[in-house]
Backbone as JSON, one array per atom type, in Angstrom:
{
  "sequence": "MQIEKLSLYVITFNEEKRLPKTLASAKELVDEIIIVDSGSTDKTVEIAESFGAKVIFHKWESVGYQVKFAEEQCKFDWVLRLDADEVLSEELQNEIKSIKSNATADGYILPRGEVYPGMKHANKWVKHYKEIRLYNRNFWTMSGRIGHDDVIKAKPEATCKTCRGFIDHYSFISISQIVEKYNAESDKLAERAIIQKKNYSPWRLVGCSTLEFLKFYFLGRFFLLGWWGFIHCVNVAFLRFLKFAKFYEQKNSER",
  "N": [[0.84, -1.2, 0.0], [0.62, 2.13, -0.92], [1.57, 5.24, 0.5], [0.07, 8.03, -0.24], [-0.23, 10.74, 0.53], [1.05, 12.61, 3.27], [0.73, 13.92, 6.51], [2.35, 16.08, 8.81], [2.34, 16.71, 12.26], [2.87, 18.97, 14.95], [3.16, 20.04, 18.3], [3.69, 23.15, 19.95], [5.52, 25.46, 22.06], [7.21, 28.26, 22.57], [9.64, 27.41, 21.08], [11.82, 28.18, 19.5], [14.55, 27.58, 19.39], [14.86, 24.83, 18.95], [13.0, 23.91, 17.08], [13.64, 24.41, 14.26], [15.5, 22.33, 13.43], [13.92, 20.11, 13.81], [11.79, 20.41, 11.95], [13.26, 20.59, 9.6], [14.26, 18.03, 9.34], [12.09, 16.58, 8.56], [10.71, 17.77, 6.48], [10.98, 17.05, 3.75], [9.64, 14.72, 3.61], [6.96, 14.99, 4.05], [3.65, 16.2, 3.17], [2.22, 18.17, 4.24], [2.36, 20.45, 6.93], [1.41, 20.83, 10.18], [1.23, 23.03, 12.78], [0.5, 23.34, 16.09], [0.19, 25.78, 18.29], [0.64, 27.05, 21.59], [0.72, 29.69, 22.38], [3.24, 31.02, 21.94], [5.91, 33.3, 22.61], [8.24, 33.86, 21.42], [10.18, 33.37, 18.42], [8.9, 31.19, 17.35], [6.47, 30.79, 15.84], [7.03, 32.31, 13.54], [9.23, 30.91, 12.51], [8.07, 28.4, 12.01], [6.23, 29.08, 10.0], [8.01, 29.78, 8.02], [8.78, 27.37, 7.06], [6.62, 26.67, 5.65], [4.48, 25.86, 7.16], [1.18, 25.4, 8.53], [-0.05, 27.31, 11.01], [-1.72, 27.06, 14.03], [-3.42, 28.48, 16.7], [-3.98, 27.21, 19.95], [-5.28, 27.02, 23.07], [-3.48, 25.85, 25.89], [-4.32, 22.95, 27.69], [-3.93, 20.27, 28.45], [-1.45, 17.82, 27.67], [-2.53, 15.6, 26.43], [-5.0, 16.53, 25.39], [-4.04, 18.49, 23.69], [-2.43, 17.23, 21.7], [-4.35, 15.62, 20.56], [-6.12, 17.49, 19.48], [-4.39, 18.63, 17.62], [-3.91, 16.47, 15.9], [-6.43, 16.21, 14.78], [-6.55, 18.38, 13.11], [-5.21, 17.76, 10.83], [-5.02, 17.14, 7.33], [-4.73, 14.79, 5.87], [-5.05, 11.16, 5.82], [-2.88, 9.56, 6.66], [-0.51, 10.24, 9.15], [2.25, 11.89, 10.75], [3.7, 12.26, 13.81], [5.6, 14.52, 15.67], [7.51, 15.84, 18.38], [8.59, 19.17, 19.29], [11.22, 19.06, 19.94], [12.39, 16.94, 18.73], [14.17, 15.02, 16.33], [14.3, 13.5, 13.21], [16.41, 10.83, 12.54], [18.87, 10.25, 9.96], [18.81, 7.63, 9.08], [16.23, 6.86, 9.86], [14.7, 8.64, 8.35], [15.16, 7.66, 5.74], [14.0, 5.19, 6.05], [11.32, 5.84, 6.45], [10.75, 6.9, 3.96], [10.8, 4.58, 2.43], [8.67, 3.22, 3.58], [6.57, 4.86, 2.81], [6.44, 4.27, 0.14], [5.69, 1.63, 0.19], [3.67, 0.64, 2.39], [3.29, -1.68, 4.92], [1.88, -2.02, 7.18], [-0.54, -0.63, 9.52], [0.32, 1.23, 11.25], [3.35, 2.65, 12.66], [5.96, 2.1, 14.92], [8.19, 4.35, 16.26], [11.31, 4.37, 17.51], [12.72, 6.28, 20.21], [15.38, 8.15, 21.45], [17.51, 9.69, 23.95], [19.52, 12.63, 23.42], [22.48, 14.23, 24.25], [24.68, 17.08, 24.96], [27.6, 16.92, 22.95], [27.03, 14.5, 21.89], [26.21, 12.86, 18.83], [24.09, 11.32, 17.96], [21.29, 9.4, 19.25], [21.97, 6.82, 21.62], [21.51, 3.52, 20.92], [21.58, 1.46, 22.7], [20.93, 2.34, 25.15], [18.25, 2.84, 27.49], [15.22, 3.5, 25.87], [12.34, 5.04, 24.33], [9.43, 3.61, 22.85], [7.11, 4.37, 20.6], [4.03, 4.68, 18.8], [4.21, 6.67, 16.11], [3.91, 7.22, 13.46], [1.22, 6.82, 11.48], [-1.95, 5.51, 10.23], [-4.85, 7.27, 10.46], [-7.33, 6.11, 10.32], [-7.09, 3.72, 11.5], [-5.5, 3.93, 13.79], [-5.38, 6.23, 16.55], [-5.01, 9.3, 18.42], [-5.44, 9.11, 21.92], [-6.41, 11.18, 23.52], [-6.52, 11.45, 26.23], [-6.35, 13.01, 29.44], [-3.23, 14.3, 30.3], [-1.86, 12.32, 28.92], [-0.17, 11.16, 25.99], [-0.74, 9.08, 24.25], [-1.23, 6.67, 21.61], [-4.04, 4.95, 20.41], [-5.96, 2.06, 19.35], [-8.11, 2.54, 16.61], [-9.53, 0.81, 15.2], [-10.18, -2.63, 15.77], [-8.64, -4.44, 14.3], [-6.29, -3.19, 13.66], [-2.87, -2.89, 12.71], [0.67, -2.9, 13.5], [4.15, -2.04, 13.13], [7.66, -2.03, 14.02], [10.11, 0.44, 13.56], [13.59, 0.56, 12.58], [15.31, 2.73, 12.6], [16.05, 5.73, 14.55], [14.4, 8.33, 16.45], [16.0, 11.25, 17.3], [16.17, 12.67, 20.38], [16.23, 15.78, 21.56], [15.98, 16.83, 24.3], [17.34, 18.25, 26.14], [18.38, 21.46, 26.97], [19.59, 23.12, 28.86], [20.77, 22.62, 32.22], [19.34, 24.15, 34.01], [17.01, 24.56, 32.54], [16.02, 21.94, 32.42], [15.51, 21.45, 35.13], [13.49, 23.33, 35.62], [11.57, 22.34, 33.84], [11.02, 19.78, 34.92], [10.06, 20.53, 37.38], [7.67, 21.82, 36.72], [6.44, 19.67, 35.43], [6.15, 17.81, 37.5], [4.24, 19.09, 39.02], [2.0, 18.74, 37.37], [1.81, 15.96, 37.33], [1.22, 15.36, 40.01], [-1.19, 16.72, 40.26], [-2.74, 15.31, 38.4], [-2.82, 12.82, 39.63], [-4.37, 13.4, 41.86], [-6.8, 14.06, 40.62], [-7.41, 11.59, 39.52], [-7.94, 10.25, 41.76], [-5.98, 8.89, 43.24], [-4.2, 7.21, 45.87], [-1.6, 7.6, 47.28], [0.76, 6.39, 49.56], [2.5, 8.19, 52.14], [4.89, 6.97, 52.64], [5.94, 6.34, 50.24], [7.65, 8.32, 49.62], [10.02, 7.7, 50.8], [12.97, 6.47, 49.83], [12.2, 6.38, 47.15], [13.54, 7.95, 45.27], [16.12, 6.87, 45.21], [15.63, 4.25, 44.28], [14.54, 4.82, 41.77], [16.7, 6.07, 40.53], [18.61, 3.95, 40.45], [17.22, 2.15, 38.84], [17.08, 3.46, 36.32], [19.8, 4.09, 35.84], [21.3, 1.69, 35.92], [19.62, -0.6, 35.03], [18.39, 0.69, 32.89], [20.63, 1.34, 31.53], [21.88, 3.85, 31.4], [24.35, 4.52, 32.24], [26.05, 4.21, 30.17], [26.15, 6.6, 28.9], [27.96, 8.16, 30.17], [28.88, 10.96, 32.21], [26.68, 12.55, 31.58], [24.65, 10.72, 31.52], [24.57, 10.03, 34.21], [23.79, 12.5, 35.34], [21.28, 12.79, 34.13], [19.87, 10.63, 35.29], [19.85, 11.31, 38.0], [18.25, 13.61, 37.87], [15.81, 12.5, 36.92], [15.21, 10.85, 39.05], [14.78, 12.74, 41.03], [12.52, 14.0, 40.01], [10.66, 11.96, 40.38], [10.57, 11.92, 43.19], [9.56, 14.5, 43.67], [7.01, 14.29, 42.59], [5.59, 12.6, 44.43], [5.98, 14.08, 46.75], [4.65, 16.51, 46.2], [2.12, 15.54, 45.8], [1.53, 14.68, 48.39], [1.62, 17.15, 49.63], [-0.59, 18.48, 48.41], [-2.74, 16.86, 49.18], [-2.76, 17.27, 51.92], [-3.22, 19.97, 51.97], [-5.83, 20.11, 51.17], [-7.17, 19.4, 53.42]],
  "CA": [[0.0, 0.0, 0.0], [1.4, 3.36, -1.03], [1.06, 6.41, 1.23], [0.12, 9.1, -1.24], [-0.05, 12.02, 1.2], [1.4, 12.47, 4.68], [0.7, 15.15, 7.31], [3.16, 16.16, 10.03], [1.81, 17.66, 13.24], [3.77, 19.28, 16.07], [2.67, 21.05, 19.25], [4.82, 24.0, 20.31], [5.46, 26.63, 22.93], [8.55, 28.87, 22.69], [10.6, 26.4, 20.63], [12.61, 28.74, 18.41], [15.9, 27.0, 19.36], [14.91, 23.43, 18.52], [12.05, 23.61, 16.02], [14.19, 24.36, 12.9], [16.07, 21.02, 13.12], [12.81, 19.16, 13.75], [11.08, 20.56, 10.68], [14.19, 20.32, 8.51], [14.44, 16.58, 9.21], [10.86, 15.94, 8.09], [10.02, 18.55, 5.45], [10.99, 16.37, 2.46], [8.85, 13.5, 3.72], [5.55, 15.26, 4.3], [2.93, 17.05, 2.22], [1.53, 19.19, 5.04], [2.89, 20.62, 8.29], [0.47, 21.48, 11.09], [1.81, 23.44, 14.06], [-0.49, 23.83, 17.06], [0.98, 26.56, 19.25], [-0.16, 27.45, 22.76], [0.97, 31.08, 22.76], [4.67, 31.34, 21.96], [6.27, 34.72, 22.58], [9.51, 34.0, 20.69], [10.04, 33.31, 16.97], [8.41, 29.86, 16.97], [5.48, 30.89, 14.76], [7.73, 32.81, 12.35], [10.05, 29.79, 12.0], [7.15, 27.4, 11.47], [5.69, 29.59, 8.74], [9.08, 29.78, 7.02], [8.8, 26.01, 6.52], [5.35, 26.44, 4.98], [3.53, 25.23, 8.08], [-0.05, 26.05, 8.93], [0.04, 27.5, 12.46], [-3.03, 27.22, 14.67], [-3.33, 28.69, 18.15], [-4.91, 26.45, 20.77], [-4.91, 27.19, 24.47], [-3.01, 24.62, 26.53], [-5.04, 22.37, 28.82], [-3.23, 19.05, 28.78], [-0.78, 17.29, 26.49], [-3.46, 14.69, 25.75], [-5.95, 17.32, 24.61], [-3.32, 19.27, 22.67], [-2.04, 16.39, 20.56], [-5.58, 15.16, 19.91], [-6.58, 18.62, 18.66], [-3.46, 18.77, 16.49], [-4.18, 15.37, 14.98], [-7.71, 16.48, 14.11], [-6.37, 19.46, 12.13], [-4.51, 17.24, 9.67], [-5.86, 16.94, 6.14], [-4.59, 13.47, 5.28], [-5.26, 10.01, 6.71], [-1.6, 9.18, 7.26], [0.08, 11.36, 9.89], [3.51, 11.72, 11.48], [3.71, 13.17, 14.95], [6.88, 14.8, 16.3], [7.59, 16.96, 19.31], [9.44, 20.23, 18.75], [12.62, 18.79, 20.29], [12.71, 15.63, 18.16], [14.73, 15.08, 14.98], [14.39, 12.19, 12.54], [17.75, 10.49, 12.09], [18.94, 9.98, 8.52], [18.36, 6.24, 8.9], [14.77, 6.82, 9.98], [14.17, 9.35, 7.19], [15.19, 6.73, 4.62], [13.03, 4.14, 6.34], [9.97, 6.38, 6.21], [10.6, 6.99, 2.5], [10.47, 3.22, 1.96], [7.32, 2.92, 4.06], [5.63, 5.61, 1.98], [6.32, 3.56, -1.13], [5.03, 0.34, 0.39], [3.31, 0.47, 3.8], [2.8, -3.04, 5.18], [1.16, -2.0, 8.46], [-1.39, 0.56, 9.68], [1.04, 2.17, 12.1], [4.76, 2.33, 12.86], [6.59, 2.53, 16.16], [9.47, 5.02, 16.01], [12.1, 4.45, 18.74], [13.17, 7.64, 20.53], [16.42, 8.13, 22.47], [18.02, 10.99, 24.38], [20.77, 13.15, 22.89], [23.04, 15.27, 25.11], [25.82, 17.78, 24.35], [28.73, 16.05, 22.63], [26.52, 13.3, 21.2], [25.65, 13.11, 17.5], [22.82, 10.63, 17.84], [20.89, 8.61, 20.41], [22.61, 5.52, 21.8], [20.45, 2.53, 20.83], [21.69, 0.48, 23.79], [20.41, 2.97, 26.36], [16.79, 2.79, 27.56], [14.56, 4.47, 25.0], [10.89, 4.89, 24.28], [8.9, 3.11, 21.59], [5.75, 4.88, 20.48], [3.48, 4.8, 17.45], [4.26, 8.07, 15.71], [3.54, 7.27, 12.05], [0.05, 5.93, 11.47], [-3.17, 5.81, 9.49], [-5.85, 7.67, 11.46], [-8.5, 5.25, 10.24], [-6.82, 2.52, 12.29], [-4.92, 4.36, 15.06], [-5.72, 7.62, 16.83], [-4.64, 9.8, 19.74], [-6.47, 8.8, 22.92], [-6.98, 12.42, 24.04], [-6.64, 11.38, 27.68], [-5.64, 14.06, 30.17], [-1.9, 13.95, 30.75], [-1.27, 11.22, 28.16], [-0.09, 11.39, 24.55], [-0.67, 7.74, 23.69], [-2.04, 6.33, 20.44], [-4.83, 3.76, 20.65], [-6.57, 1.5, 18.14], [-9.42, 3.03, 16.15], [-10.18, -0.42, 14.73], [-9.56, -3.79, 16.44], [-7.72, -5.17, 13.43], [-5.14, -2.33, 13.35], [-1.57, -3.54, 12.84], [1.81, -1.97, 13.61], [5.51, -2.58, 13.05], [8.66, -1.17, 14.64], [11.2, 0.88, 12.69], [14.94, 0.39, 13.13], [15.89, 4.05, 12.81], [15.68, 6.41, 15.78], [14.19, 9.76, 16.64], [16.95, 11.85, 18.25], [15.39, 13.52, 21.29], [17.06, 16.85, 22.13], [15.2, 17.41, 25.39], [18.23, 19.05, 26.99], [18.94, 22.76, 26.56], [20.47, 23.43, 29.97], [20.33, 22.0, 33.47], [18.29, 25.03, 34.55], [15.78, 24.29, 31.78], [15.52, 20.62, 32.83], [14.96, 21.6, 36.48], [12.2, 24.04, 35.47], [10.66, 21.42, 33.17], [10.6, 18.73, 35.85], [9.26, 21.15, 38.44], [6.33, 21.99, 36.15], [5.89, 18.34, 35.14], [5.73, 17.18, 38.76], [2.96, 19.72, 39.38], [0.95, 18.11, 36.58], [1.69, 14.56, 37.77], [0.52, 15.36, 41.3], [-2.57, 17.14, 40.0], [-3.43, 14.21, 37.74], [-3.04, 11.78, 40.63], [-5.5, 13.85, 42.68], [-8.0, 13.93, 39.78], [-7.67, 10.17, 39.35], [-8.24, 9.74, 43.11], [-4.92, 8.02, 43.72], [-4.01, 7.28, 47.31], [-0.22, 7.24, 47.54], [1.21, 6.46, 50.96], [3.68, 9.06, 52.33], [6.09, 6.15, 52.67], [6.5, 6.3, 48.89], [8.72, 9.33, 49.58], [11.24, 7.11, 51.35], [13.68, 5.57, 48.94], [11.74, 6.38, 45.75], [14.57, 8.55, 44.43], [17.22, 5.9, 45.06], [15.18, 3.16, 43.42], [14.38, 5.34, 40.41], [18.04, 6.27, 40.0], [19.21, 2.65, 40.15], [16.49, 1.56, 37.72], [17.48, 4.09, 35.07], [21.26, 4.1, 35.64], [21.8, 0.35, 35.63], [18.72, -1.37, 34.18], [18.2, 1.47, 31.68], [21.97, 1.46, 30.92], [22.28, 5.24, 31.18], [25.78, 4.65, 32.56], [26.76, 4.24, 28.89], [26.23, 8.0, 28.45], [28.94, 8.87, 31.0], [28.37, 11.88, 33.23], [25.34, 13.0, 31.2], [23.73, 9.67, 31.97], [24.46, 10.17, 35.66], [22.99, 13.7, 35.58], [19.9, 12.49, 33.73], [19.24, 9.72, 36.26], [19.59, 12.09, 39.23], [17.09, 14.46, 37.6], [14.61, 11.66, 36.84], [14.94, 10.4, 40.41], [14.22, 13.88, 41.77], [11.15, 14.16, 39.5], [9.85, 10.96, 41.07], [10.38, 12.38, 44.56], [8.69, 15.68, 43.65], [5.63, 13.85, 42.34], [4.98, 12.13, 45.67], [6.01, 15.17, 47.72], [3.6, 17.47, 45.86], [0.85, 14.85, 46.06], [1.35, 14.75, 49.84], [1.33, 18.56, 49.93], [-1.94, 18.8, 47.98], [-3.7, 16.13, 50.01], [-2.84, 17.93, 53.22], [-3.8, 21.3, 51.76], [-7.29, 19.92, 51.08], [-7.7, 19.27, 54.77]],
  "C": [[0.88, 1.25, 0.0], [0.74, 4.48, -0.23], [1.2, 7.61, 0.29], [0.38, 10.47, -0.63], [0.18, 11.8, 2.69], [1.4, 13.83, 5.37], [1.65, 15.02, 8.5], [2.46, 17.11, 10.99], [2.72, 17.74, 14.46], [3.08, 20.27, 16.99], [3.87, 21.82, 19.77], [4.46, 25.02, 21.38], [6.89, 27.11, 23.14], [9.65, 27.87, 22.33], [11.48, 26.9, 19.49], [14.0, 28.09, 18.3], [15.93, 25.61, 18.74], [14.03, 23.11, 17.31], [12.67, 23.55, 14.62], [14.75, 22.98, 12.52], [14.97, 19.98, 12.99], [12.14, 19.21, 12.39], [11.99, 20.25, 9.49], [14.33, 18.81, 8.27], [13.23, 15.89, 8.58], [10.25, 16.59, 6.84], [9.96, 17.85, 4.09], [10.12, 15.12, 2.45], [7.35, 13.75, 3.73], [4.96, 16.23, 3.27], [2.19, 18.18, 2.92], [2.17, 19.24, 6.42], [1.87, 21.42, 9.1], [1.18, 21.77, 12.4], [0.69, 23.97, 14.94], [0.3, 24.47, 18.19], [0.09, 27.06, 20.37], [0.19, 28.83, 23.28], [2.42, 31.47, 22.86], [4.9, 32.84, 21.86], [7.62, 34.95, 21.9], [9.24, 33.89, 19.19], [9.52, 31.96, 16.47], [7.47, 29.92, 15.77], [6.15, 31.33, 13.45], [8.55, 31.69, 11.71], [9.17, 28.75, 11.35], [6.62, 27.84, 10.11], [6.75, 29.62, 7.64], [9.25, 28.4, 6.38], [7.49, 25.68, 5.8], [4.28, 25.82, 5.85], [2.28, 26.07, 8.26], [-0.04, 26.11, 10.45], [-1.33, 27.81, 13.03], [-2.81, 27.43, 16.16], [-4.39, 27.85, 18.85], [-4.43, 26.52, 22.22], [-4.56, 25.85, 25.1], [-3.91, 24.23, 27.69], [-4.31, 21.16, 29.35], [-2.58, 18.53, 27.52], [-1.7, 16.36, 25.71], [-4.44, 15.42, 24.87], [-5.26, 18.02, 23.44], [-2.96, 18.42, 21.45], [-3.27, 15.85, 19.83], [-6.14, 16.25, 19.0], [-5.71, 18.75, 17.43], [-3.7, 17.69, 15.44], [-5.43, 15.65, 14.14], [-7.59, 17.57, 13.05], [-5.72, 18.98, 10.84], [-5.48, 16.92, 8.53], [-5.86, 15.49, 5.68], [-4.75, 12.35, 6.31], [-3.97, 9.59, 7.42], [-0.94, 10.41, 7.9], [1.39, 10.93, 10.56], [3.5, 12.73, 12.6], [5.13, 13.29, 15.53], [6.69, 15.88, 17.35], [8.62, 17.95, 18.77], [10.92, 20.05, 19.09], [13.08, 17.44, 19.74], [13.13, 15.77, 16.71], [14.8, 13.67, 14.41], [15.83, 11.95, 12.1], [17.72, 10.19, 10.59], [18.46, 8.56, 8.21], [16.84, 6.15, 8.92], [14.1, 7.55, 8.82], [14.09, 8.41, 5.98], [14.17, 5.6, 4.8], [11.61, 4.6, 6.07], [9.72, 6.54, 4.72], [10.19, 5.64, 1.93], [9.05, 2.84, 2.36], [6.29, 3.63, 3.21], [5.41, 4.91, 0.64], [5.55, 2.26, -0.98], [4.78, 0.11, 1.88], [2.71, -0.91, 4.0], [2.12, -3.15, 6.53], [0.35, -0.7, 8.53], [-0.73, 1.62, 10.55], [2.46, 1.7, 12.32], [5.27, 2.93, 14.15], [7.95, 3.13, 15.81], [10.23, 5.12, 17.33], [12.66, 5.85, 18.95], [14.17, 7.59, 21.68], [16.97, 9.52, 22.74], [19.36, 11.33, 23.72], [21.22, 14.3, 23.77], [24.23, 15.94, 24.43], [27.01, 16.84, 24.14], [28.33, 14.77, 21.92], [25.96, 13.69, 19.84], [24.27, 12.5, 17.35], [22.51, 9.86, 19.13], [21.64, 7.27, 20.41], [21.52, 4.45, 21.87], [20.46, 1.52, 21.98], [21.18, 1.03, 25.11], [18.88, 2.92, 26.31], [16.19, 3.89, 26.68], [13.08, 4.14, 24.94], [10.47, 4.43, 22.89], [7.42, 3.48, 21.51], [5.31, 4.9, 19.02], [3.41, 6.28, 17.08], [3.91, 8.29, 14.24], [2.39, 6.3, 11.87], [-1.08, 6.45, 10.58], [-4.27, 6.07, 10.5], [-7.14, 6.85, 11.39], [-8.35, 4.01, 11.11], [-6.25, 2.83, 13.68], [-5.27, 5.82, 15.28], [-5.24, 8.02, 18.22], [-5.78, 9.56, 20.73], [-7.16, 10.06, 23.43], [-7.16, 12.41, 25.55], [-5.83, 12.49, 28.34], [-4.27, 13.54, 30.63], [-1.22, 12.84, 29.98], [-1.24, 11.58, 26.67], [0.04, 10.05, 23.82], [-1.62, 7.57, 22.5], [-2.76, 5.02, 20.73], [-5.47, 3.28, 19.34], [-7.92, 2.17, 17.86], [-10.24, 1.87, 15.6], [-9.45, -1.6, 15.36], [-8.49, -4.47, 15.61], [-6.46, -4.37, 13.07], [-3.82, -3.05, 13.62], [-0.47, -2.49, 12.97], [3.12, -2.74, 13.51], [6.47, -1.57, 13.68], [9.77, -0.84, 13.66], [12.54, 0.66, 13.38], [15.59, 1.74, 13.43], [15.3, 4.75, 14.02], [15.27, 7.86, 15.56], [15.23, 10.23, 17.65], [16.21, 12.89, 19.08], [16.31, 14.53, 21.98], [16.29, 17.57, 23.24], [16.02, 18.38, 26.23], [18.65, 20.34, 26.3], [19.97, 23.19, 27.6], [19.94, 22.73, 31.21], [19.22, 22.84, 34.1], [16.96, 24.76, 33.86], [15.17, 22.95, 32.21], [14.88, 20.7, 34.21], [13.59, 22.28, 36.43], [11.15, 23.11, 34.85], [10.13, 20.37, 34.14], [9.79, 19.28, 37.01], [7.83, 21.32, 37.96], [5.66, 20.65, 35.9], [5.4, 17.65, 36.41], [4.45, 17.79, 39.29], [1.8, 19.0, 38.68], [0.73, 16.66, 37.01], [0.92, 14.45, 39.08], [-0.95, 15.72, 41.12], [-3.37, 16.01, 39.35], [-3.74, 13.07, 38.72], [-4.22, 12.11, 41.53], [-6.81, 13.65, 41.91], [-8.4, 12.46, 39.65], [-7.91, 9.45, 40.69], [-7.24, 8.66, 43.55], [-4.77, 8.19, 45.23], [-2.6, 6.81, 47.68], [0.1, 7.38, 49.02], [2.4, 7.41, 51.06], [4.98, 8.27, 52.35], [6.71, 5.99, 51.28], [7.64, 7.3, 48.75], [10.07, 8.74, 49.97], [11.84, 6.14, 50.33], [13.26, 5.61, 47.49], [12.81, 6.94, 44.82], [15.7, 7.56, 44.17], [16.83, 4.78, 44.11], [15.05, 3.61, 41.97], [15.74, 5.54, 39.75], [18.66, 4.95, 39.57], [18.55, 2.0, 38.93], [16.97, 2.14, 36.39], [18.98, 3.94, 34.8], [21.78, 2.73, 35.24], [20.89, -0.44, 34.68], [18.47, -0.66, 32.85], [19.49, 1.73, 30.93], [22.37, 2.9, 30.6], [23.74, 5.48, 31.55], [26.61, 4.69, 31.28], [26.92, 5.66, 28.36], [27.19, 8.82, 29.31], [28.28, 9.78, 32.02], [26.98, 12.42, 32.87], [24.29, 11.97, 31.61], [23.51, 9.75, 33.46], [23.55, 11.36, 36.01], [21.52, 13.44, 35.26], [19.2, 11.63, 34.79], [18.96, 10.42, 37.59], [18.36, 12.96, 39.04], [15.79, 13.66, 37.56], [14.22, 11.18, 38.23], [14.3, 11.52, 41.24], [12.79, 14.16, 41.32], [10.21, 13.19, 40.21], [9.54, 11.39, 42.5], [9.4, 13.55, 44.6], [7.23, 15.3, 43.43], [4.95, 13.45, 43.64], [4.94, 13.22, 46.74], [4.88, 16.17, 47.46], [2.21, 16.84, 46.03], [0.53, 14.93, 47.55], [0.96, 16.16, 50.26], [-0.13, 18.9, 49.59], [-3.0, 18.1, 48.84], [-3.87, 16.78, 51.37], [-3.42, 19.33, 53.12], [-5.32, 21.22, 51.69], [-7.93, 19.87, 52.46], [-7.77, 20.62, 55.5]]
}
């Protein structure tokens, strides 16, 4: 099955530093670029338009709602979803070209790995994420769940395959940026837990950081990234601690 037309959709907010590489890596593969922006005050919109993108403002509520809205703005059945800090590797670009010529599944899982300063590409041996990012909307679709950006089946018979090439994830700008990001993310995680009526014990605070660090550093093989891997694991462990600490804070504030 040939993919005649392909839409790319990206959600953005103040991404002038990273968006150009994202769009440059995908522009030759797609027939439409949809940017859903939540109120950028930098040059994000200007950059997106320079790539021929259609920019739509949509107020931020949740990542789940935002990506679902963005998906719905696409013109074509086949869509590619990228975040503004993600770049298609050359290997993955070539793979997607082949898929467009002969798609043998309804959706494709695109592996995504972290890239830090001094690295050219993601290390395939380090823990990475596997998500359906290239898919036919008649068979797969964004769930639209609050706080989640997962793709679910639109039809029971939907099929998927995994690509070999990687998305290079440039989530890191600076340590200050990561700390701010995780602080905001932990707010959302705690809020979502309250909405979902979770009942975490305060004892989850004890040792959660250590366990999270060990899980990512050794089982996730982040030690292969040297000191950047160590820094990443400490940050992820602190995010875990903040989630439970802020949940405890909110539960007691309710009283």
